[in-house]
MARLOVO-279097 format. One record per residue (C-alpha): y, x, z. Coordinates in pm, 1 decimal. Each point is the difference from the previous one (the first is absolute). Layout:
- Y|X|Z
...
REM end
This chain:
- 0.0|0.0|0.0
- 242.1|280.7|90.0
- -66.6|175.2|-330.3
- 65.5|-319.9|-192.4
- 333.4|-61.0|174.1
- 120.6|359.7|-21.6
- -49.6|16.8|-377.5
- 308.0|-217.7|-49.3
- 166.3|-37.5|342.2
- 36.3|341.5|157.0
- 11.9|5.4|382.3
- -88.5|-368.2|44.5
- -374.9|38.5|55.9
- 0.2|78.4|372.4
- 268.4|-259.0|89.9
- -198.2|-267.8|-186.5
- -316.2|87.0|192.9
- 180.5|0.9|335.1
- 153.0|-338.1|-76.0
- -346.2|-134.1|-71.0
- -136.9|141.7|325.9
- 275.7|-181.9|190.0
- -84.3|-316.9|-191.7
- -368.5|24.9|92.1
- 100.4|65.3|362.4
- 207.4|-321.5|25.5
- 313.5|190.6|95.2
- 366.1|-2.2|-99.8
- 162.1|265.4|-218.2
- 344.7|85.7|-135.4
- -5.3|245.7|-291.3
- 341.2|167.9|11.7
- 176.1|178.0|-286.6
- 312.8|-15.9|-212.0
- 27.8|-198.7|-324.0
- -228.5|94.9|-286.2
- -252.5|192.7|209.5
- -303.8|-220.9|-64.5
- 5.1|-231.9|301.3
- -72.5|-314.3|-202.1
- -281.3|171.4|-187.9
- -158.1|98.5|329.6
- 52.9|-327.3|185.4
- -58.8|-259.4|-266.8
- -141.2|117.2|-333.2
- -275.7|221.2|139.6
- -107.7|-242.4|272.6
- -70.9|-273.0|-255.4
- -280.9|214.1|-139.6
- -112.1|122.5|340.7
- 1.7|-345.1|157.4
- -306.3|-86.4|206.4
- 132.7|-348.7|82.0
- 275.0|-245.2|-98.0
- 355.6|133.1|-28.0
- 313.0|-195.3|90.5
- 320.2|141.0|-151.2
- 316.2|-101.1|184.4
- 360.3|72.1|-90.7
- 152.5|-149.1|314.6
- -148.7|-100.7|331.7
- 181.3|-260.0|210.9
- -114.5|-294.8|209.2
- 43.8|-222.4|-303.5
- -190.2|245.4|-216.6
- -291.6|37.7|237.0
- -36.3|-377.5|25.6
- -60.1|-3.7|-376.0
- -275.6|263.1|16.1
- -152.4|-109.9|332.0
- -298.4|-166.2|-168.2
- -68.0|310.7|-208.9
- -25.4|231.0|300.9
- -131.3|-229.8|274.3
- -359.4|92.9|94.8
- 4.6|262.6|-278.0
- -40.0|371.4|-49.6
- 279.7|106.1|-233.3
- 221.9|286.0|-120.0
- 372.7|-79.9|18.0
- 214.2|210.0|-233.1
- 378.4|25.0|-15.2
- 100.7|229.0|-291.1
- 355.0|48.8|130.0
- 110.0|-60.0|358.0
- 363.5|-8.6|-111.3
- -73.9|-355.3|-116.3
- 37.7|-90.8|368.4
- 369.4|23.1|-65.8
- 162.4|-76.1|336.6
- -48.3|154.3|343.1
- -108.7|-339.3|131.1
- -270.9|-37.2|-261.4
- -120.9|355.9|59.3
- -46.1|-74.4|369.2
- -177.3|-328.3|-71.7
- -226.8|159.8|-260.8
- -101.1|290.1|222.2
- -63.8|-235.6|292.9
- -219.4|-231.6|-207.0
- -203.9|285.1|-147.3
- -38.1|173.4|337.0
- -153.2|-318.4|141.7
- -236.8|-40.0|-293.2
- -114.3|364.0|20.3
- -66.3|9.7|373.0
- -55.4|-359.6|111.4
- -136.7|-124.1|-336.8
- 201.4|-313.9|54.8
- 347.9|-150.0|-8.7
- 101.4|-300.5|205.6
- 365.5|-86.7|-22.5
- 233.4|-295.0|-13.2
- 358.6|32.8|-119.1
- 87.4|-368.2|23.7
- -22.4|-26.7|-377.3
- -328.4|183.8|-53.2
- -326.1|-2.1|191.9
- -229.7|294.7|-74.0
- -361.2|22.0|110.7
- -210.3|282.8|-141.0
- -311.2|134.0|165.8
- -285.3|240.7|-69.3
- 192.3|177.1|-274.3
- -135.9|353.0|-42.5
- 248.3|173.1|-224.2
- 168.8|321.3|-99.5
- 366.8|30.7|-93.9
- 112.9|252.5|-262.0
- 368.4|38.7|-87.3
- 225.8|245.2|-184.3
- 325.1|94.3|170.3
- 290.0|234.1|-67.8
- 98.2|258.4|266.5
- 338.5|-151.0|82.1
- -157.0|-343.2|48.8
- -267.4|146.1|226.4
- 280.9|149.9|205.3
- 151.0|-348.3|36.2
- -337.3|-137.9|98.9
- -38.6|251.6|283.1
- 329.4|-123.8|142.6
- -136.7|-351.9|60.5
- 7.7|-47.9|376.6
- -369.8|-86.6|23.4
- -120.6|278.0|-234.3
- -83.7|252.8|270.4
- -153.3|-246.7|245.2
- -182.6|-241.0|-231.9
- -15.7|95.1|-368.0
- -24.0|377.4|-32.1
- -367.8|33.0|81.3
- -97.7|-282.0|-238.5
- 108.9|180.1|-317.4
- -77.4|352.5|-117.6
- 274.0|176.5|-196.9
- -123.3|206.8|-294.7
- 273.1|217.3|-154.1
- -61.0|108.6|-357.5
- 13.1|376.6|-45.7
- -86.6|172.2|-326.8
- -130.7|353.9|64.2
- -131.3|15.9|-360.0
- 344.9|-50.3|-147.9
- 210.3|-295.5|-109.9
- -212.5|-290.7|-127.9
- 47.5|-93.7|-364.3
- 111.0|-357.6|-58.0
- -260.8|-203.4|-190.1
- 68.8|-358.8|-107.2
- -355.0|-124.6|42.7
- -194.6|-19.6|328.9
- -262.3|262.3|92.2
- -354.3|-41.4|-123.9
- -172.5|-74.3|328.0
- -373.5|-69.2|-35.3
- -80.6|-338.6|145.5
- -156.5|4.0|341.3
- -361.9|-107.8|-12.6
- -97.2|-253.5|262.0
- -137.2|172.2|309.3
- -233.3|-221.0|200.4
- 92.6|142.9|338.3
- 254.1|-82.2|268.1
- 226.3|302.5|71.8
- -10.6|-92.2|368.7
- -372.6|71.8|1.0
- 46.8|361.3|-108.8
- -116.4|238.6|275.9
- 211.2|287.8|136.7
- -227.2|261.2|165.0
- 120.2|163.5|321.2
- -13.0|336.6|-173.3
- 282.7|-120.9|-224.8
- 217.5|-94.0|297.9
- -47.0|349.4|143.9
- 149.8|165.5|-307.8
- 339.2|171.3|32.7
- 106.5|-172.8|-320.9
- -76.3|-337.3|161.0
- 230.3|83.0|292.3
- 263.7|110.4|-248.8
- -17.9|-339.7|-170.0
- 33.3|-176.3|334.6
- 310.8|206.9|77.2
- 149.7|-87.0|-337.8
- -61.6|-373.1|33.6
- 131.7|7.9|357.6
- 333.1|129.4|-137.1
- 12.2|-286.3|-249.6
- -126.5|-275.7|228.6
- -90.7|36.8|367.2
- -250.7|170.7|226.3
- -182.0|-329.1|48.5
- -54.5|-69.2|-370.4
- -40.2|346.9|-151.4
- -377.7|34.5|49.5
- -65.2|-352.2|-124.8
- 201.8|67.5|-316.6
- -170.0|335.5|-62.2
- -341.3|-162.2|37.6
- 93.2|-280.3|-238.7
- 118.1|246.5|-265.6
- -310.4|215.3|39.1
- -225.9|-303.3|-37.4
- 199.5|-106.1|-305.3
- -47.2|345.5|-152.5
- -375.8|-15.7|51.3
- -10.4|-357.0|-137.8
- 205.4|102.9|-302.0
- -263.9|265.4|-68.8
- -286.2|-251.8|55.0
- -122.8|166.1|320.3
- -95.8|-177.1|321.9
- 86.8|302.3|216.4
- 316.6|208.6|33.7
- -53.1|367.3|-86.4
- 210.3|314.9|43.4
- 143.1|-25.8|-352.4
- 163.4|-333.4|95.1
- 188.0|169.1|283.9
- 98.5|295.5|-217.6
- 116.0|-230.5|-278.1
- 223.7|-205.2|231.3
- 158.4|321.0|129.8
- 135.4|61.3|-350.6
- 244.2|-285.2|64.1
- 155.9|167.5|303.1
- 335.4|94.3|-165.9
- 43.6|-345.7|-157.6
- -17.7|-157.9|346.6
- 129.9|278.4|225.0
- 337.7|21.4|-177.6
- 97.4|-342.0|138.9
- -0.3|139.0|353.8
- 154.7|334.8|-91.9
- 300.1|-163.4|-168.4
- 63.6|-255.3|277.1
- 238.7|43.7|292.2
- 120.5|-195.0|304.7
- 369.2|-32.9|78.4
- -85.7|-31.8|368.1
- -328.2|8.2|190.2
- -36.8|-378.7|15.5
- 88.9|-64.9|-365.2
- -259.9|-35.7|-275.7
- -82.5|279.2|-242.9
- 236.9|-19.3|-296.2
- -144.9|122.7|-331.1
- 232.8|228.4|-200.0
- -20.3|-102.8|-369.4
- 241.1|272.0|-117.0
- -215.5|283.4|130.5
- -311.3|-157.6|-147.1
- 146.0|-38.1|-350.5
- 126.3|357.8|3.4
- -328.3|141.9|131.2
- -209.7|-201.6|-245.5
- 212.9|130.4|-287.8
- -39.0|363.0|107.7
- -377.3|-47.7|32.1
- -17.4|-137.9|-354.4
- 208.9|283.1|-147.7
- -142.9|272.2|230.6
- 357.5|128.0|32.7
- 347.4|-130.7|-77.8
- 350.0|143.9|-21.5
- 295.0|-132.7|196.4
- 172.4|-115.2|-319.6
- -316.2|-168.4|-126.8
- -32.7|-196.3|324.6
- 369.4|-93.1|0.5
- -11.9|-128.8|-357.7
- -332.0|-180.8|40.4
- 99.6|-190.8|315.1
- 369.9|-37.8|-95.3
- 130.3|107.2|341.3
- 274.3|226.4|130.5
- -64.3|357.8|109.4
- 54.8|-112.5|360.5
- -261.6|-277.8|-24.0
- -247.3|235.2|-164.3
- 48.6|265.7|266.0
- -58.5|-257.1|274.1
- -330.9|-105.0|-158.3
- -122.6|352.8|-70.8
- 96.8|118.3|349.2
- -217.4|-277.3|146.1
- -303.3|112.1|-202.6
- 67.4|364.5|84.5
- 18.1|-76.6|372.7
- -333.4|-182.0|-22.0
- -159.8|296.1|-175.2
- -96.0|-204.9|-305.0
- 194.3|208.5|-252.6
- 128.1|353.9|-27.7
- 324.5|121.2|-147.6
- 368.6|14.9|79.9
- 304.5|-185.5|-117.6
- 145.1|338.0|-104.3
- -303.1|77.0|-217.3
- -90.6|-178.9|-324.1
- -348.3|-135.8|71.4
- -178.5|-216.4|253.6
- -380.2|-11.2|14.0
- -276.7|-148.1|215.2
- -72.2|201.2|313.0
- -311.1|207.7|-89.8
- -160.1|-88.0|334.6
- 33.9|-374.0|-70.3
- -124.6|51.3|-354.5
- -303.5|199.4|113.6
- -97.5|-245.6|272.0
- 66.7|-335.3|-167.7
- 61.7|21.0|-375.0
- -237.3|275.7|-109.6
- -312.8|-199.2|108.9
- 114.6|-289.0|-222.7
- 46.6|227.3|-301.2
- -335.3|166.1|71.4
- -172.1|-338.8|12.7
- 144.1|-106.9|-333.6
- -75.5|331.6|-169.1
- -359.3|23.1|123.6
- -116.4|-360.7|21.6
- 215.1|-201.0|-241.2
- 116.0|208.3|-294.9
REM end
């Protein structure tokens, strides 16, 4: 499957697989990247072919909207896809949408009455997959209930392209259709030897940063079972753990680029640093002038963004020198394994 995707859609193979693993695991996911980076291809086009159950595409999710689809998702197992979260165009609707999906993902039900609408949904086992731009994700993290209620319901997968800038292709990727697998992912076995692996503990640490200490092991186990299921195995093996560790930088960057104003405030994701860092990863290195012209910002704004990445140790360079490049230590630890995987197992 990865070879088929990579022939025409460079860099999208691994994100497509991860999205499918989240889908199988009945979890929530935001795929985050700027315009034209393949989010819709990953979220919508590829999942049609990889679907193992019915898909419900939604453009907006409100109380009125969920009343209309209540019959379609009540007592059902379903994949809910939103190709562009910006369609939830007001802060109020964003809060409502996130609240409704959080309830469906964790409680598998929604019971609400607004005076005008009465909603009763139960036994809905679903996943939620949505594409989101960095600046909108930053707005989402500022919702008052994000830290306490919503954060650990949705993973945030940030698109990075260590193989270079993806080439725009008008048609969707050629994803081989998923053959029906007569096995419940929940019945996949995880041996104790797997849970004693250092890589397993590393995954737990990563998911704890994205969600919470209470949910991290459950989410890791779900993803591992999904990986085994995807490969038609009834038992998790070491290669499942090693494969999931490839996704560390895509998930870890959310925590690295988030800050609190004060101790009691929620983590606030920095979209400017992400866009700049993602660009430098794609190009391997970039000049000051190139960055200024690409992002259409002042020298002062550019220096502020580059100084942030320099202080975090993500890039190397100086504002007085012409080039910025990815910190070799970060590249060696997080990006090189991805390139090695593609070179040795895909291409």
